[in-house]
C-alpha positions in Angstrom: 3.3 14.5 -21.4 5.2 16.1 -19.2 7.2 14.2 -15.9 7.7 16.7 -14.3 4.6 20.0 -13.6 4.8 23.0 -11.3 2.1 23.5 -9.4 0.5 25.8 -6.6 2.4 28.6 -7.8 5.6 27.0 -8.5 5.6 26.1 -4.8 5.8 22.3 -5.8 6.4 20.0 -8.5 4.0 17.1 -9.1 6.1 14.1 -10.8 6.0 10.8 -12.1 7.9 8.3 -9.8 11.4 7.4 -11.6 14.0 5.3 -10.1 15.8 8.1 -8.9 12.2 8.8 -6.8 12.0 5.0 -5.2 13.7 5.7 -2.0 11.7 9.1 -1.0 8.8 7.9 -2.8 8.9 4.3 -0.3 10.3 6.4 2.9 6.4 8.8 2.7 4.5 5.6 1.3 5.9 3.2 4.5 5.8 5.7 7.4 2.2 7.4 6.7 0.8 3.8 6.2 1.8 2.4 9.0 0.7 5.1 11.3 -2.2 5.6 9.2 -3.6 3.4 6.4 -7.0 1.2 8.0 -5.3 -1.8 6.6 -2.1 -1.6 8.4 -3.6 -0.2 11.6 -5.6 -3.5 11.7 -3.4 -5.8 11.6 -0.7 -3.9 14.0 1.6 -3.8 11.1 4.3 -1.2 12.6 4.4 -3.0 15.8 6.8 -5.6 13.6 10.3 -4.8 12.1 9.7 -7.5 9.8 6.3 -6.4 8.4 7.6 -3.0 8.2 10.6 -4.6 6.0 8.0 -6.6 3.7 5.6 -3.1 3.7 8.7 -1.7 2.1 9.2 -4.2 -0.3 5.3 -4.5 -1.6 5.1 -0.2 -1.9 8.5 -0.2 -3.7 7.3 -3.6 -6.3 4.2 -1.0 -7.2 6.7 2.1 -7.2 8.7 0.0 -9.9 5.6 -0.4 -12.0 6.1 2.8 -13.6 2.1 4.5 -12.4 3.0 6.2 -9.2 3.3 9.7 -8.7 5.2 12.3 -5.8 5.2 15.7 -5.5 8.2 17.7 -3.8 8.3 20.8 -2.3 10.6 22.8 -4.3 12.4 25.0 -1.5 12.8 22.5 0.3 13.7 19.3 -2.3 11.1 17.1 -0.5 9.0 15.2 -1.4 5.6 16.1 0.5 3.2 13.6 -0.8 2.9 10.4 -3.0 0.3 8.1 -4.6 1.6 4.5 -5.7 -0.9 2.9 -7.9 -0.9 -0.5 -10.0 -2.9 -2.2 -12.5 -4.2 -5.7 -12.2 -5.8 -8.0 -14.6 -8.0 -10.5 -12.9 -7.6 -12.9 -16.2 -3.9 -12.6 -16.0 -1.0 -13.5 -12.9 0.6 -10.9 -11.3 4.1 -10.4 -9.6 2.2 -8.5 -6.8 0.8 -11.2 -5.8 3.5 -13.9 -6.0 5.8 -11.4 -3.8 2.4 -11.2 -1.0 3.2 -15.1 -1.3 6.5 -14.9 -0.1 6.0 -12.5 3.1 6.2 -14.2 6.4 5.5 -11.8 8.9 2.6 -12.6 11.2 1.4 -9.0 10.4 1.3 -9.2 6.4 0.1 -12.5 6.6 -2.8 -11.4 8.5 -2.9 -8.4 5.8 -3.0 -10.5 3.1 -5.8 -12.8 4.5 -7.4 -9.6 5.4 -6.7 -8.3 1.3 -8.2 -11.0 0.1 -11.3 -11.5 2.4 -11.9 -7.6 0.5 -11.6 -9.1 -2.4 -13.8 -11.8 -1.6 -16.5 -9.7 -0.5 -17.2 -7.6 -3.8 -15.8 -8.7 -7.3 -15.7 -5.3 -8.7 -14.3 -6.6 -12.3 -17.7 -9.0 -12.8 -19.8 -6.0 -11.2 -18.4 -3.3 -13.5 -17.9 -5.4 -16.5 -14.5 -4.9 -17.1 -11.0 -7.1 -17.2 -8.5 -4.5 -15.7 -8.3 -1.6 -13.0 -6.2 0.8 -12.1 -5.7 0.1 -8.4 -4.7 3.5 -6.0 -2.7 1.2 -3.2 -1.3 4.0 -1.3 -1.7 7.8 -0.5 -0.6 10.1 1.8 0.4 13.8 2.4 2.6 14.6 5.4 0.7 16.5 8.0 2.1 19.7 7.9 1.3 19.9 4.2 -2.7 18.7 4.3 -5.2 20.7 3.6 -3.5 22.1 0.4 -5.2 19.8 -1.8 -2.4 17.7 -2.4 -3.5 14.5 -2.4 -6.0 15.5 -4.9 -4.3 16.3 -7.1 -2.5 13.1 -7.3 -5.4 11.0 -7.6 -6.3 13.6 -10.3 -3.2 12.8 -11.8 -3.4 9.3 -12.0 -7.1 9.3 -13.3 -6.1 10.9 -15.9 -3.0 8.8 -16.4 -5.4 5.7 -16.2 -8.0 7.2 -19.1 -4.9 8.1 -20.8 -4.0 4.3 -21.1 -7.2 3.0 -21.8 -7.3 4.7 -24.9 -4.0 3.7 -26.3 -2.3 7.6 -25.6 0.3 8.1 -23.7 3.4 9.2 -25.3 5.6 6.2 -26.4 8.6 7.8 -24.1 6.2 6.9 -21.3 4.8 4.4 -22.3 8.2 2.8 -22.8 9.1 3.4 -19.1 6.3 0.9 -17.2 6.9 -2.2 -16.4 6.1 -5.2 -19.2 3.2 -6.0 -16.9 1.4 -2.6 -16.9 2.1 -2.5 -20.5 -0.1 -5.4 -21.6 -3.4 -3.5 -20.5 -5.4 -1.0 -20.8 -7.4 0.2 -17.0 -11.4 0.1 -18.0 -11.6 1.6 -14.2 -9.9 3.0 -11.9 -10.4 2.4 -8.1 -9.1 3.3 -3.9 -10.7 2.3 -1.4 -11.4 5.3 1.4 -11.5 6.1 4.8 -10.8 9.8 5.0 -14.3 11.8 5.2 -12.2 14.8 3.6 -11.3 12.7 0.9 -14.7 11.5 0.5 -15.1 15.4 -0.6 -12.7 15.3 -2.9 -14.1 11.8 -4.7 -17.4 12.7 -4.9 -16.5 16.2 -6.5 -14.4 13.9 -9.5 -17.0 11.6 -9.9 -16.2 9.0 -8.4 -19.0 6.3 -7.1 -19.2 4.1 -3.8 -19.2 1.3 -5.5 -19.1 -1.0 -2.4 -19.1 -0.1 1.3 -17.5 -1.9 4.2 -17.4 -1.2 7.9 -14.3 -0.7 10.6 -15.4 -4.0 12.6 -16.4 -5.9 9.8 -12.4 -5.5 8.5 -11.6 -5.6 12.2 -12.9 -9.2 12.6 -11.2 -9.9 9.1 -8.0 -9.1 10.4 -7.7 -10.1 13.8 -9.9 -7.4 15.7 -6.6 -6.0 16.4 -7.9 -2.6 16.1 -9.3 -1.2 19.4 -12.9 0.5 18.8 -13.1 4.6 17.4 -16.0 6.8 17.7 -13.7 8.8 15.2 -15.4 9.6 11.9 -13.2 8.8 10.0 -12.9 5.1 11.1 -16.7 3.8 11.0 -16.8 2.7 7.2 -14.0 2.1 4.3 -15.7 2.6 1.1 -14.7 2.0 -2.6 -14.9 4.5 -4.9 -14.3 3.7 -9.0 -15.4 5.8 -11.8 -14.7 3.5 -15.0 -13.0 4.9 -18.3 
């Protein structure tokens, strides 16, 4: 497995996130998330500098796990799209939740409570009969580079990566770069929460299935009812898409 793959005729490179890419990947994912990600919008997270700082800490932790990916434009050298992935095992403690428990800002507390409410409303481990799952936590493409299929390429990359992990077929040198927490898991599935109609089309083409659906009005209520109503199609539902390995 090559950590740097040329795509779209050499215009871009797809890379697995390694330490030298943490800062730039963290920056793009934080910026896109606070302005577009439904849970961040629901909790008005971007209005609090302390909350944004805590979100950065969380994203940095996920990036350090070793199963995140970015796309870099060759001409400018800039990262233009990024995906942060992590594996959770419901039978084991996760440092992710230990980090979340330390956050003190009101918006991040609501963010955590909202995530807890979502998880408690649907037990995907029980429904899918798996112990561990790859979760796409954050995904985004800079606006000026959208419509090129970059998010789809990142998604396909982590789907394939997770499948190799589930089969125990990751190259030894790549496996050695994963965090210890990630190394002990063989994921049985991959999932992501989707609100974008354009991404729904991609997910369906790739064989991902809707495992559960929440209305955005429910999420607003669970998150403190801070996100105003929207007629935008993209903000009517949040769908949990999954594929089992």
